[in-house]
C-alpha positions as CSV (number, residue, x, y, z in Angstrom):
1,L,0.0,0.0,0.0
2,W,2.8,2.5,0.9
3,K,4.5,1.8,-2.4
4,A,1.3,2.6,-4.3
5,V,0.9,5.9,-2.4
6,R,4.5,6.9,-3.2
7,L,4.0,6.0,-6.8
8,A,0.8,8.1,-7.0
9,M,2.5,11.0,-5.4
10,L,5.4,10.8,-7.9
11,F,3.0,10.9,-10.8
12,S,1.1,13.9,-9.4
13,T,4.3,15.9,-8.9
14,I,6.2,15.2,-12.1
15,G,5.0,18.2,-14.1
16,Q,4.5,20.8,-11.4
17,I,7.5,22.9,-12.2
18,H,6.4,23.3,-15.8
19,V,2.9,24.3,-14.7
20,F,4.3,26.7,-12.1
21,L,6.4,28.4,-14.7
22,W,3.5,28.5,-17.1
23,M,1.4,30.2,-14.5
24,A,4.2,32.6,-13.6
25,G,4.4,33.6,-17.3
26,A,0.6,34.2,-17.2
27,G,1.0,36.3,-14.1
28,A,3.7,38.4,-15.8
29,L,1.4,38.8,-18.8
30,I,-1.4,40.0,-16.6
31,G,1.0,42.5,-15.0
32,A,1.8,43.7,-18.5
33,L,-1.9,44.1,-19.3
34,C,-2.3,46.2,-16.2
35,A,0.7,48.4,-17.0
36,L,-0.6,48.9,-20.5
37,A,-4.0,49.9,-19.2
38,A,-2.4,52.4,-16.8
39,A,-0.3,53.9,-19.6
40,L,-3.4,54.1,-21.8
41,R,-5.3,55.9,-19.0
42,R,-2.4,58.4,-18.6
43,L,-2.0,58.9,-22.4
44,L,-5.7,59.6,-23.0
45,C,-6.3,61.6,-19.7
46,A,-9.2,59.3,-19.2
47,G,-12.3,60.4,-17.4
48,F,-14.6,58.3,-15.4
49,W,-16.3,56.4,-18.3
50,L,-13.2,55.7,-20.2
51,T,-11.4,54.6,-17.1
52,L,-14.3,52.2,-16.4
53,A,-14.1,50.8,-19.9
54,I,-10.4,50.3,-19.8
55,D,-10.6,48.6,-16.4
56,A,-13.4,46.3,-17.6
57,A,-11.4,45.4,-20.6
58,T,-8.3,44.8,-18.5
59,G,-10.2,42.6,-16.1
60,L,-11.7,40.6,-18.9
61,G,-8.3,40.2,-20.5
62,A,-6.7,39.1,-17.2
63,A,-9.5,36.5,-16.7
64,V,-9.0,35.1,-20.2
65,V,-5.2,34.9,-19.7
66,L,-5.6,33.2,-16.4
67,I,-8.2,30.7,-17.6
68,A,-6.3,29.9,-20.8
69,A,-3.1,29.3,-18.7
70,L,-5.0,27.0,-16.4
71,V,-6.6,25.0,-19.2
72,L,-3.4,24.8,-21.3
73,G,-1.0,24.3,-18.4
74,N,-2.9,21.8,-16.3
75,Y,-6.0,20.8,-18.2
76,G,-8.2,23.2,-16.1
77,V,-7.3,21.7,-12.7
78,V,-6.9,24.5,-10.2
79,R,-4.3,24.0,-7.5
80,L,-2.8,26.4,-5.0
81,Y,0.7,26.2,-6.4
82,E,-0.7,27.3,-9.8
83,L,-2.2,30.4,-8.3
84,L,0.9,31.1,-6.3
85,G,2.9,30.8,-9.6
86,A,0.6,33.5,-11.2
87,V,1.1,35.7,-8.1
88,A,4.8,35.2,-8.2
89,G,4.9,36.1,-12.0
90,L,2.8,39.2,-11.3
91,A,5.1,40.3,-8.4
92,L,8.3,39.7,-10.5
93,F,6.8,41.8,-13.3
94,R,5.8,44.6,-10.9
95,L,9.2,44.7,-9.2
96,G,11.3,44.2,-12.3
97,A,10.0,45.3,-15.7
98,E,7.2,47.7,-14.7
99,P,9.3,50.5,-13.5
100,L,11.2,50.5,-16.8
101,L,8.1,50.2,-18.8
102,G,6.5,53.0,-16.8
103,A,9.3,55.4,-17.5
104,A,9.1,54.5,-21.2
105,A,5.3,55.0,-21.2
106,R,5.7,58.5,-19.7
107,V,8.1,59.5,-22.4
108,V,5.9,58.2,-25.1
109,G,2.9,59.7,-23.5
110,R,4.4,63.2,-23.4
111,C,5.4,62.9,-27.1
112,A,2.0,61.6,-28.1
113,R,0.2,64.4,-26.2
114,W,2.4,67.0,-27.8
115,I,1.6,65.6,-31.3
116,F,-2.2,65.4,-30.5
117,Q,-2.1,69.0,-29.3
118,K,-0.4,70.1,-32.5
119,I,-3.0,68.2,-34.6
120,A,-5.9,69.7,-32.6
121,N,-4.7,73.2,-33.2
122,F,-5.1,72.9,-37.0
123,R,-8.0,75.1,-38.2
124,L,-9.6,72.3,-40.2
125,I,-9.8,70.1,-37.1
126,K,-11.3,72.9,-35.1
127,V,-13.9,73.4,-37.7
128,I,-14.8,69.7,-38.0
129,F,-14.9,69.0,-34.3
130,R,-16.7,72.2,-33.2
């Protein structure tokens, strides 16, 4: 009996590192979606309704990524270490790549805002969007 229990444990733990890494990648992708949404809100100077729409789309995208990773990584079986993997991937993204991406997004945002202001000052645009 003990040998059967050990054999069953061995088979249930064989692919856990791959699933954990898969979920960590999904968590990092969710972090990238959130950073992209924050940059988009800053770029567009979003008001209440646009912020609500961006947040809803981000939440839907994060849910799709997490469900897809669960289905593709472990055939839809939800285990605690998978969710911890997603949280670890999100934390690694937030601590590592997000500060760099945030600085780049601020620079791109300033340039895009300047370009949009120049376009908005054209007389034809003012006449069309009166």
